N, CA, C and O atoms as a GROMACS GRO file, in nm:
protein
  524
    1UNK      N    1   4.113  -2.746  -2.157
    1UNK     CA    2   4.055  -2.624  -2.193
    1UNK      C    3   4.160  -2.514  -2.162
    1UNK      O    4   4.173  -2.421  -2.241
    2UNK      N    5   4.234  -2.520  -2.053
    2UNK     CA    6   4.340  -2.420  -2.038
    2UNK      C    7   4.455  -2.420  -2.126
    2UNK      O    8   4.529  -2.323  -2.142
    3UNK      N    9   4.468  -2.547  -2.190
    3UNK     CA   10   4.577  -2.550  -2.293
    3UNK      C   11   4.540  -2.464  -2.413
    3UNK      O   12   4.619  -2.387  -2.467
    4UNK      N   13   4.412  -2.483  -2.453
    4UNK     CA   14   4.360  -2.400  -2.563
    4UNK      C   15   4.371  -2.247  -2.532
    4UNK      O   16   4.410  -2.170  -2.620
    5UNK      N   17   4.338  -2.205  -2.415
    5UNK     CA   18   4.332  -2.077  -2.375
    5UNK      C   19   4.480  -2.013  -2.389
    5UNK      O   20   4.506  -1.908  -2.448
    6UNK      N   21   4.573  -2.098  -2.323
    6UNK     CA   22   4.718  -2.061  -2.334
    6UNK      C   23   4.772  -2.057  -2.483
    6UNK      O   24   4.848  -1.969  -2.524
    7UNK      N   25   4.728  -2.154  -2.552
    7UNK     CA   26   4.766  -2.145  -2.702
    7UNK      C   27   4.706  -2.026  -2.767
    7UNK      O   28   4.779  -1.953  -2.835
    8UNK      N   29   4.584  -2.001  -2.754
    8UNK     CA   30   4.526  -1.876  -2.818
    8UNK      C   31   4.590  -1.752  -2.770
    8UNK      O   32   4.616  -1.663  -2.850
    9UNK      N   33   4.618  -1.739  -2.637
    9UNK     CA   34   4.683  -1.623  -2.590
    9UNK      C   35   4.833  -1.608  -2.645
    9UNK      O   36   4.881  -1.496  -2.666
   10UNK      N   37   4.894  -1.710  -2.664
   10UNK     CA   38   5.037  -1.700  -2.733
   10UNK      C   39   5.017  -1.652  -2.875
   10UNK      O   40   5.086  -1.560  -2.920
   11UNK      N   41   4.924  -1.713  -2.948
   11UNK     CA   42   4.908  -1.683  -3.090
   11UNK      C   43   4.865  -1.529  -3.098
   11UNK      O   44   4.919  -1.454  -3.180
   12UNK      N   45   4.768  -1.485  -3.010
   12UNK     CA   46   4.738  -1.341  -3.010
   12UNK      C   47   4.866  -1.252  -2.989
   12UNK      O   48   4.896  -1.156  -3.060
   13UNK      N   49   4.936  -1.301  -2.880
   13UNK     CA   50   5.057  -1.214  -2.840
   13UNK      C   51   5.161  -1.214  -2.948
   13UNK      O   52   5.230  -1.113  -2.968
   14UNK      N   53   5.176  -1.330  -3.023
   14UNK     CA   54   5.277  -1.323  -3.136
   14UNK      C   55   5.224  -1.245  -3.245
   14UNK      O   56   5.305  -1.180  -3.312
   15UNK      N   57   5.089  -1.241  -3.278
   15UNK     CA   58   5.037  -1.172  -3.379
   15UNK      C   59   5.046  -1.016  -3.344
   15UNK      O   60   5.069  -0.932  -3.430
   16UNK      N   61   5.028  -0.990  -3.226
   16UNK     CA   62   5.035  -0.852  -3.174
   16UNK      C   63   5.180  -0.790  -3.185
   16UNK      O   64   5.201  -0.675  -3.223
   17UNK      N   65   5.278  -0.880  -3.147
   17UNK     CA   66   5.417  -0.842  -3.164
   17UNK      C   67   5.450  -0.813  -3.305
   17UNK      O   68   5.512  -0.711  -3.335
   18UNK      N   69   5.408  -0.904  -3.398
   18UNK     CA   70   5.435  -0.894  -3.539
   18UNK      C   71   5.371  -0.753  -3.602
   18UNK      O   72   5.429  -0.685  -3.686
   19UNK      N   73   5.249  -0.725  -3.548
   19UNK     CA   74   5.184  -0.599  -3.585
   19UNK      C   75   5.270  -0.476  -3.536
   19UNK      O   76   5.290  -0.383  -3.614
   20UNK      N   77   5.321  -0.475  -3.410
   20UNK     CA   78   5.398  -0.375  -3.360
   20UNK      C   79   5.525  -0.363  -3.443
   20UNK      O   80   5.570  -0.250  -3.459
   21UNK      N   81   5.581  -0.457  -3.493
   21UNK     CA   82   5.706  -0.467  -3.566
   21UNK      C   83   5.682  -0.388  -3.695
   21UNK      O   84   5.766  -0.310  -3.739
   22UNK      N   85   5.556  -0.413  -3.758
   22UNK     CA   86   5.526  -0.344  -3.883
   22UNK      C   87   5.483  -0.195  -3.854
   22UNK      O   88   5.497  -0.110  -3.942
   23UNK      N   89   5.436  -0.168  -3.744
   23UNK     CA   90   5.385  -0.021  -3.725
   23UNK      C   91   5.491   0.062  -3.673
   23UNK      O   92   5.475   0.184  -3.675
   24UNK      N   93   5.613   0.002  -3.619
   24UNK     CA   94   5.708   0.077  -3.559
   24UNK      C   95   5.767   0.183  -3.652
   24UNK      O   96   5.782   0.298  -3.609
   25UNK      N   97   5.802   0.152  -3.784
   25UNK     CA   98   5.852   0.245  -3.870
   25UNK      C   99   5.755   0.373  -3.900
   25UNK      O  100   5.792   0.490  -3.898
   26UNK      N  101   5.631   0.327  -3.928
   26UNK     CA  102   5.527   0.425  -3.947
   26UNK      C  103   5.511   0.525  -3.843
   26UNK      O  104   5.505   0.646  -3.864
   27UNK      N  105   5.503   0.462  -3.716
   27UNK     CA  106   5.489   0.560  -3.597
   27UNK      C  107   5.613   0.642  -3.581
   27UNK      O  108   5.601   0.757  -3.538
   28UNK      N  109   5.736   0.593  -3.612
   28UNK     CA  110   5.859   0.683  -3.600
   28UNK      C  111   5.843   0.792  -3.700
   28UNK      O  112   5.863   0.908  -3.663
   29UNK      N  113   5.807   0.765  -3.829
   29UNK     CA  114   5.793   0.878  -3.910
   29UNK      C  115   5.687   0.979  -3.872
   29UNK      O  116   5.706   1.098  -3.894
   30UNK      N  117   5.573   0.935  -3.815
   30UNK     CA  118   5.481   1.021  -3.770
   30UNK      C  119   5.532   1.114  -3.665
   30UNK      O  120   5.511   1.235  -3.668
   31UNK      N  121   5.605   1.050  -3.566
   31UNK     CA  122   5.658   1.127  -3.456
   31UNK      C  123   5.757   1.232  -3.501
   31UNK      O  124   5.758   1.344  -3.450
   32UNK      N  125   5.839   1.196  -3.596
   32UNK     CA  126   5.944   1.284  -3.643
   32UNK      C  127   5.885   1.388  -3.746
   32UNK      O  128   5.947   1.492  -3.765
   33UNK      N  129   5.774   1.365  -3.807
   33UNK     CA  130   5.726   1.454  -3.898
   33UNK      C  131   5.605   1.528  -3.859
   33UNK      O  132   5.600   1.650  -3.876
   34UNK      N  133   5.508   1.464  -3.810
   34UNK     CA  134   5.381   1.509  -3.771
   34UNK      C  135   5.390   1.604  -3.637
   34UNK      O  136   5.344   1.717  -3.631
   35UNK      N  137   5.454   1.540  -3.539
   35UNK     CA  138   5.467   1.606  -3.417
   35UNK      C  139   5.530   1.746  -3.416
   35UNK      O  140   5.479   1.835  -3.348
   36UNK      N  141   5.637   1.768  -3.486
   36UNK     CA  142   5.695   1.890  -3.503
   36UNK      C  143   5.595   1.993  -3.568
   36UNK      O  144   5.580   2.106  -3.523
   37UNK      N  145   5.529   1.946  -3.673
   37UNK     CA  146   5.437   2.023  -3.754
   37UNK      C  147   5.324   2.071  -3.659
   37UNK      O  148   5.290   2.190  -3.661
   38UNK      N  149   5.269   1.989  -3.581
   38UNK     CA  150   5.164   2.018  -3.487
   38UNK      C  151   5.207   2.115  -3.385
   38UNK      O  152   5.131   2.204  -3.347
   39UNK      N  153   5.324   2.102  -3.341
   39UNK     CA  154   5.392   2.194  -3.237
   39UNK      C  155   5.405   2.338  -3.296
   39UNK      O  156   5.375   2.439  -3.233
   40UNK      N  157   5.452   2.338  -3.420
   40UNK     CA  158   5.482   2.457  -3.488
   40UNK      C  159   5.347   2.532  -3.506
   40UNK      O  160   5.340   2.651  -3.475
   41UNK      N  161   5.238   2.464  -3.557
   41UNK     CA  162   5.108   2.516  -3.568
   41UNK      C  163   5.046   2.571  -3.442
   41UNK      O  164   4.990   2.680  -3.443
   42UNK      N  165   5.056   2.496  -3.332
   42UNK     CA  166   5.026   2.528  -3.203
   42UNK      C  167   5.084   2.654  -3.146
   42UNK      O  168   5.017   2.729  -3.076
   43UNK      N  169   5.214   2.679  -3.179
   43UNK     CA  170   5.283   2.796  -3.131
   43UNK      C  171   5.241   2.923  -3.198
   43UNK      O  172   5.222   3.028  -3.137
   44UNK      N  173   5.227   2.907  -3.331
   44UNK     CA  174   5.201   3.030  -3.416
   44UNK      C  175   5.052   3.061  -3.448
   44UNK      O  176   5.019   3.165  -3.504
   45UNK      N  177   4.968   2.968  -3.410
   45UNK     CA  178   4.818   2.996  -3.432
   45UNK      C  179   4.764   3.103  -3.359
   45UNK      O  180   4.682   3.177  -3.414
   46UNK      N  181   4.801   3.124  -3.230
   46UNK     CA  182   4.741   3.257  -3.161
   46UNK      C  183   4.790   3.376  -3.220
   46UNK      O  184   4.716   3.471  -3.240
   47UNK      N  185   4.915   3.377  -3.250
   47UNK     CA  186   4.967   3.502  -3.323
   47UNK      C  187   4.904   3.540  -3.457
   47UNK      O  188   4.888   3.656  -3.494
   48UNK      N  189   4.873   3.434  -3.524
   48UNK     CA  190   4.795   3.460  -3.651
   48UNK      C  191   4.660   3.507  -3.630
   48UNK      O  192   4.614   3.593  -3.705
   49UNK      N  193   4.588   3.454  -3.527
   49UNK     CA  194   4.457   3.505  -3.497
   49UNK      C  195   4.467   3.647  -3.444
   49UNK      O  196   4.392   3.734  -3.490
   50UNK      N  197   4.555   3.674  -3.351
   50UNK     CA  198   4.563   3.813  -3.302
   50UNK      C  199   4.592   3.909  -3.421
   50UNK      O  200   4.528   4.014  -3.430
   51UNK      N  201   4.686   3.875  -3.512
   51UNK     CA  202   4.713   3.968  -3.620
   51UNK      C  203   4.597   4.002  -3.704
   51UNK      O  204   4.600   4.107  -3.767
   52UNK      N  205   4.498   3.926  -3.711
   52UNK     CA  206   4.379   3.960  -3.796
   52UNK      C  207   4.265   4.036  -3.712
   52UNK      O  208   4.162   4.077  -3.765
   53UNK      N  209   4.292   4.052  -3.581
   53UNK     CA  210   4.199   4.132  -3.500
   53UNK      C  211   4.238   4.281  -3.494
   53UNK      O  212   4.356   4.318  -3.500
   54UNK      N  213   4.135   4.363  -3.482
   54UNK     CA  214   4.170   4.504  -3.487
   54UNK      C  215   4.235   4.543  -3.348
   54UNK      O  216   4.200   4.492  -3.241
   55UNK      N  217   4.330   4.635  -3.361
   55UNK     CA  218   4.405   4.682  -3.240
   55UNK      C  219   4.329   4.784  -3.169
   55UNK      O  220   4.215   4.812  -3.205
   56UNK      N  221   4.389   4.843  -3.065
   56UNK     CA  222   4.327   4.946  -2.980
   56UNK      C  223   4.324   5.076  -3.057
   56UNK      O  224   4.411   5.098  -3.141
   57UNK      N  225   4.226   5.163  -3.033
   57UNK     CA  226   4.217   5.294  -3.096
   57UNK      C  227   4.269   5.391  -2.988
   57UNK      O  228   4.229   5.389  -2.872
   58UNK      N  229   4.363   5.474  -3.036
   58UNK     CA  230   4.420   5.564  -2.957
   58UNK      C  231   4.353   5.711  -2.984
   58UNK      O  232   4.323   5.748  -3.098
   59UNK      N  233   4.336   5.782  -2.877
   59UNK     CA  234   4.275   5.918  -2.907
   59UNK      C  235   4.374   6.005  -2.977
   59UNK      O  236   4.494   6.005  -2.950
   60UNK      N  237   4.319   6.076  -3.065
   60UNK     CA  238   4.398   6.162  -3.140
   60UNK      C  239   4.468   6.108  -3.269
   60UNK      O  240   4.541   6.181  -3.337
   61UNK      N  241   4.442   5.978  -3.300
   61UNK     CA  242   4.501   5.904  -3.406
   61UNK      C  243   4.443   5.966  -3.541
   61UNK      O  244   4.324   5.994  -3.556
   62UNK      N  245   4.529   5.982  -3.625
   62UNK     CA  246   4.482   6.043  -3.747
   62UNK      C  247   4.445   5.937  -3.853
   62UNK      O  248   4.375   5.968  -3.949
   63UNK      N  249   4.492   5.811  -3.835
   63UNK     CA  250   4.453   5.708  -3.942
   63UNK      C  251   4.344   5.634  -3.874
   63UNK      O  252   4.355   5.595  -3.757
   64UNK      N  253   4.238   5.614  -3.947
   64UNK     CA  254   4.129   5.536  -3.904
   64UNK      C  255   4.153   5.386  -3.939
   64UNK      O  256   4.203   5.355  -4.048
   65UNK      N  257   4.118   5.298  -3.851
   65UNK     CA  258   4.139   5.158  -3.877
   65UNK      C  259   4.031   5.114  -3.987
   65UNK      O  260   3.924   5.174  -4.000
   66UNK      N  261   4.068   5.010  -4.061
   66UNK     CA  262   3.984   4.968  -4.158
   66UNK      C  263   3.865   4.903  -4.109
   66UNK      O  264   3.880   4.819  -4.021
   67UNK      N  265   3.746   4.930  -4.153
   67UNK     CA  266   3.625   4.867  -4.108
   67UNK      C  267   3.575   4.768  -4.207
   67UNK      O  268   3.578   4.796  -4.327
   68UNK      N  269   3.530   4.657  -4.164
   68UNK     CA  270   3.476   4.564  -4.271
   68UNK      C  271   3.321   4.585  -4.271
   68UNK      O  272   3.254   4.561  -4.171
   69UNK      N  273   3.274   4.624  -4.373
   69UNK     CA  274   3.135   4.646  -4.394
   69UNK      C  275   3.073   4.530  -4.472
   69UNK      O  276   3.126   4.492  -4.576
   70UNK      N  277   2.964   4.475  -4.424
   70UNK     CA  278   2.906   4.365  -4.498
   70UNK      C  279   2.850   4.422  -4.635
   70UNK      O  280   2.779   4.523  -4.639
   71UNK      N  281   2.886   4.355  -4.738
   71UNK     CA  282   2.834   4.408  -4.867
   71UNK      C  283   2.698   4.358  -4.897
   71UNK      O  284   2.670   4.239  -4.879
   72UNK      N  285   2.612   4.445  -4.943
   72UNK     CA  286   2.465   4.404  -4.973
   72UNK      C  287   2.474   4.297  -5.084
   72UNK      O  288   2.563   4.300  -5.170
   73UNK      N  289   2.385   4.211  -5.080
   73UNK     CA  290   2.362   4.104  -5.172
   73UNK      C  291   2.322   4.179  -5.303
   73UNK      O  292   2.258   4.284  -5.305
   74UNK      N  293   2.368   4.109  -5.412
   74UNK     CA  294   2.326   4.160  -5.548
   74UNK      C  295   2.179   4.152  -5.580
   74UNK      O  296   2.133   4.200  -5.684
   75UNK      N  297   2.110   4.094  -5.494
   75UNK     CA  298   1.957   4.066  -5.529
   75UNK      C  299   1.935   3.917  -5.556
   75UNK      O  300   2.003   3.831  -5.501
   76UNK      N  301   1.837   3.891  -5.641
   76UNK     CA  302   1.803   3.755  -5.682
   76UNK      C  303   1.844   3.733  -5.825
   76UNK      O  304   1.851   3.824  -5.908
   77UNK      N  305   1.869   3.611  -5.848
   77UNK     CA  306   1.899   3.566  -5.991
   77UNK      C  307   1.772   3.550  -6.071
   77UNK      O  308   1.662   3.549  -6.016
   78UNK      N  309   1.788   3.537  -6.198
   78UNK     CA  310   1.679   3.523  -6.298
   78UNK      C  311   1.597   3.392  -6.255
   78UNK      O  312   1.474   3.388  -6.248
   79UNK      N  313   1.683   3.287  -6.228
   79UNK     CA  314   1.617   3.152  -6.197
   79UNK      C  315   1.536   3.169  -6.073
   79UNK      O  316   1.421   3.125  -6.068
   80UNK      N  317   1.593   3.234  -5.970
   80UNK     CA  318   1.513   3.251  -5.850
   80UNK      C  319   1.386   3.328  -5.871
   80UNK      O  320   1.282   3.288  -5.816
   81UNK      N  321   1.387   3.440  -5.951
   81UNK     CA  322   1.273   3.514  -5.977
   81UNK      C  323   1.168   3.435  -6.058
   81UNK      O  324   1.048   3.459  -6.042
   82UNK      N  325   1.212   3.342  -6.144
   82UNK     CA  326   1.118   3.261  -6.212
   82UNK      C  327   1.052   3.162  -6.127
   82UNK      O  328   0.931   3.140  -6.138
   83UNK      N  329   1.133   3.093  -6.032
   83UNK     CA  330   1.067   2.992  -5.953
   83UNK      C  331   0.962   3.062  -5.852
   83UNK      O  332   0.851   3.015  -5.826
   84UNK      N  333   1.014   3.186  -5.797
   84UNK     CA  334   0.921   3.254  -5.711
   84UNK      C  335   0.794   3.297  -5.770
   84UNK      O  336   0.691   3.295  -5.703
   85UNK      N  337   0.795   3.339  -5.900
   85UNK     CA  338   0.680   3.398  -5.967
   85UNK      C  339   0.589   3.269  -5.994
   85UNK      O  340   0.470   3.271  -5.965
   86UNK      N  341   0.649   3.159  -6.048
   86UNK     CA  342   0.571   3.048  -6.076
   86UNK      C  343   0.491   2.986  -5.946
   86UNK      O  344   0.379   2.935  -5.953
   87UNK      N  345   0.564   2.999  -5.835
   87UNK     CA  346   0.505   2.960  -5.718
   87UNK      C  347   0.392   3.050  -5.666
   87UNK      O  348   0.290   3.004  -5.615
   88UNK      N  349   0.414   3.173  -5.683
   88UNK     CA  350   0.327   3.286  -5.632
   88UNK      C  351   0.202   3.284  -5.715
   88UNK      O  352   0.092   3.284  -5.658
   89UNK      N  353   0.211   3.281  -5.842
   89UNK     CA  354   0.098   3.302  -5.937
   89UNK      C  355   0.042   3.170  -5.985
   89UNK      O  356  -0.054   3.171  -6.062
   90UNK      N  357   0.096   3.056  -5.944
   90UNK     CA  358   0.049   2.921  -5.983
   90UNK      C  359   0.040   2.914  -6.140
   90UNK      O  360  -0.060   2.869  -6.196
   91UNK      N  361   0.150   2.960  -6.207
   91UNK     CA  362   0.142   2.968  -6.348
   91UNK      C  363   0.294   2.932  -6.396
   91UNK      O  364   0.388   2.930  -6.316
   92UNK      N  365   0.305   2.907  -6.521
   92UNK     CA  366   0.434   2.871  -6.585
   92UNK      C  367   0.496   3.003  -6.662
   92UNK      O  368   0.431   3.073  -6.740
   93UNK      N  369   0.621   3.024  -6.629
   93UNK     CA  370   0.685   3.135  -6.701
   93UNK      C  371   0.716   3.084  -6.840
   93UNK      O  372   0.776   2.978  -6.852
   94UNK      N  373   0.676   3.161  -6.957
   94UNK     CA  374   0.700   3.120  -7.106
   94UNK      C  375   0.801   3.207  -7.151
   94UNK      O  376   0.870   3.164  -7.244
   95UNK      N  377   0.829   3.327  -7.103
   95UNK     CA  378   0.929   3.410  -7.164
   95UNK      C  379   0.986   3.510  -7.060
   95UNK      O  380   0.912   3.567  -6.979
   96UNK      N  381   1.119   3.528  -7.066
   96UNK     CA  382   1.184   3.619  -6.967
   96UNK      C  383   1.267   3.725  -7.049
   96UNK      O  384   1.330   3.698  -7.152
   97UNK      N  385   1.260   3.854  -6.989
   97UNK     CA  386   1.354   3.955  -7.038
   97UNK      C  387   1.414   4.024  -6.925
   97UNK      O  388   1.357   4.024  -6.816
   98UNK      N  389   1.527   4.085  -6.944
   98UNK     CA  390   1.594   4.164  -6.855
   98UNK      C  391   1.606   4.302  -6.895
   98UNK      O  392   1.670   4.324  -6.998
   99UNK      N  393   1.556   4.398  -6.831
   99UNK     CA  394   1.547   4.537  -6.872
   99UNK      C  395   1.613   4.627  -6.763
   99UNK      O  396   1.628   4.590  -6.647
  100UNK      N  397   1.651   4.751  -6.812
  100UNK     CA  398   1.698   4.835  -6.716
  100UNK      C  399   1.600   4.961  -6.712
  100UNK      O  400   1.577   5.032  -6.810
  101UNK      N  401   1.546   4.981  -6.582
  101UNK     CA  402   1.448   5.080  -6.575
  101UNK      C  403   1.503   5.178  -6.462
  101UNK      O  404   1.513   5.140  -6.345
  102UNK      N  405   1.537   5.302  -6.501
  102UNK     CA  406   1.586   5.408  -6.412
  102UNK      C  407   1.717   5.350  -6.336
  102UNK      O  408   1.736   5.371  -6.216
  103UNK      N  409   1.798   5.282  -6.409
  103UNK     CA  410   1.928   5.234  -6.354
  103UNK      C  411   1.915   5.119  -6.271
  103UNK      O  412   2.011   5.086  -6.201
  104UNK      N  413   1.799   5.048  -6.268
  104UNK     CA  414   1.779   4.929  -6.176
  104UNK      C  415   1.739   4.811  -6.283
  104UNK      O  416   1.666   4.823  -6.382
  105UNK      N  417   1.798   4.705  -6.240
  105UNK     CA  418   1.774   4.577  -6.322
  105UNK      C  419   1.649   4.522  -6.286
  105UNK      O  420   1.621   4.504  -6.167
  106UNK      N  421   1.554   4.490  -6.397
  106UNK     CA  422   1.423   4.427  -6.374
  106UNK      C  423   1.398   4.318  -6.467
  106UNK      O  424   1.418   4.326  -6.588
  107UNK      N  425   1.354   4.215  -6.406
  107UNK     CA  426   1.318   4.095  -6.476
  107UNK      C  427   1.171   4.106  -6.533
  107UNK      O  428   1.078   4.128  -6.455
  108UNK      N  429   1.151   4.092  -6.656
  108UNK     CA  430   1.002   4.101  -6.711
  108UNK      C  431   0.970   3.946  -6.744
  108UNK      O  432   1.036   3.882  -6.826
  109UNK      N  433   0.870   3.898  -6.675
  109UNK     CA  434   0.838   3.764  -6.683
  109UNK      C  435   0.694   3.750  -6.747
  109UNK      O  436   0.600   3.812  -6.698
  110UNK      N  437   0.680   3.675  -6.847
  110UNK     CA  438   0.550   3.636  -6.909
  110UNK      C  439   0.497   3.507  -6.855
  110UNK      O  440   0.566   3.406  -6.868
  111UNK      N  441   0.385   3.503  -6.798
  111UNK     CA  442   0.338   3.386  -6.739
  111UNK      C  443   0.212   3.318  -6.813
  111UNK      O  444   0.134   3.392  -6.874
  112UNK      N  445   0.194   3.201  -6.810
  112UNK     CA  446   0.082   3.138  -6.866
  112UNK      C  447   0.009   3.059  -6.761
  112UNK      O  448   0.067   2.961  -6.714
  113UNK      N  449  -0.122   3.091  -6.715
  113UNK     CA  450  -0.188   3.026  -6.622
  113UNK      C  451  -0.244   2.906  -6.672
  113UNK      O  452  -0.242   2.882  -6.793
  114UNK      N  453  -0.301   2.818  -6.577
  114UNK     CA  454  -0.370   2.696  -6.615
  114UNK      C  455  -0.492   2.717  -6.701
  114UNK      O  456  -0.524   2.632  -6.785
  115UNK      N  457  -0.558   2.820  -6.682
  115UNK     CA  458  -0.685   2.845  -6.762
  115UNK      C  459  -0.649   2.912  -6.893
  115UNK      O  460  -0.739   2.944  -6.971
  116UNK      N  461  -0.520   2.936  -6.923
  116UNK     CA  462  -0.475   2.989  -7.062
  116UNK      C  463  -0.458   3.142  -7.056
  116UNK      O  464  -0.439   3.201  -7.163
  117UNK      N  465  -0.462   3.210  -6.944
  117UNK     CA  466  -0.454   3.356  -6.932
  117UNK      C  467  -0.304   3.378  -6.940
  117UNK      O  468  -0.226   3.304  -6.879
  118UNK      N  469  -0.262   3.481  -7.016
  118UNK     CA  470  -0.111   3.525  -7.021
  118UNK      C  471  -0.108   3.666  -6.956
  118UNK      O  472  -0.185   3.758  -6.986
  119UNK      N  473  -0.009   3.671  -6.865
  119UNK     CA  474   0.008   3.800  -6.804
  119UNK      C  475   0.156   3.828  -6.770
  119UNK      O  476   0.236   3.734  -6.771
  120UNK      N  477   0.190   3.943  -6.743
  120UNK     CA  478   0.324   3.993  -6.726
  120UNK      C  479   0.348   4.042  -6.582
  120UNK      O  480   0.271   4.118  -6.523
  121UNK      N  481   0.466   3.990  -6.531
  121UNK     CA  482   0.508   4.026  -6.397
  121UNK      C  483   0.646   4.086  -6.410
  121UNK      O  484   0.732   4.034  -6.482
  122UNK      N  485   0.667   4.203  -6.334
  122UNK     CA  486   0.798   4.256  -6.327
  122UNK      C  487   0.853   4.233  -6.183
  122UNK      O  488   0.786   4.252  -6.081
  123UNK      N  489   0.979   4.190  -6.185
  123UNK     CA  490   1.039   4.160  -6.057
  123UNK      C  491   1.168   4.236  -6.048
  123UNK      O  492   1.254   4.222  -6.136
  124UNK      N  493   1.186   4.318  -5.941
  124UNK     CA  494   1.300   4.402  -5.914
  124UNK      C  495   1.408   4.312  -5.876
  124UNK      O  496   1.392   4.234  -5.781
  125UNK      N  497   1.528   4.316  -5.948
  125UNK     CA  498   1.635   4.213  -5.923
  125UNK      C  499   1.706   4.243  -5.800
  125UNK      O  500   1.768   4.151  -5.747
  126UNK      N  501   1.704   4.364  -5.745
  126UNK     CA  502   1.770   4.402  -5.616
  126UNK      C  503   1.684   4.347  -5.504
  126UNK      O  504   1.735   4.269  -5.424
  127UNK      N  505   1.557   4.382  -5.494
  127UNK     CA  506   1.484   4.352  -5.374
  127UNK      C  507   1.395   4.224  -5.400
  127UNK      O  508   1.346   4.167  -5.302
  128UNK      N  509   1.375   4.183  -5.513
  128UNK     CA  510   1.292   4.058  -5.540
  128UNK      C  511   1.150   4.077  -5.531
  128UNK      O  512   1.072   3.981  -5.531
  129UNK      N  513   1.111   4.201  -5.523
  129UNK     CA  514   0.961   4.230  -5.519
  129UNK      C  515   0.907   4.220  -5.654
  129UNK      O  516   0.973   4.257  -5.751
  130UNK      N  517   0.782   4.167  -5.665
  130UNK     CA  518   0.718   4.153  -5.791
  130UNK      C  519   0.621   4.276  -5.802
  130UNK      O  520   0.567   4.322  -5.702
  131UNK      N  521   0.602   4.326  -5.927
  131UNK     CA  522   0.509   4.432  -5.952
  131UNK      C  523   0.417   4.395  -6.063
  131UNK      O  524   0.330   4.474  -6.099
   0.00000   0.00000   0.00000
């Protein structure tokens, strides 16, 4: 039994050594290429982050720093308006129109209910409210 264990240990050791011989060039390339790149990124990453942050405001400064203002969303799409109306009114949209009412975009949806009734719903494209 001890002979088999010794034999298996030697086979595993030889296989391991052959594996290291195959991996050695790859590891050398990684050390010479990847390590300097990682060190370079680690050195300059804090500076890049600090560059994007606003600086201190000094009293009496005439130049105002740029402020990032969240842009309002354009509203809802026609597809979103259709799916909302179908769910809200339990009906199927059979026709859509996009009209301009007092400078605002409005979706005009014609719906057909299950009992055959046809009705019109107007959806404000900015707010998503149905009228």
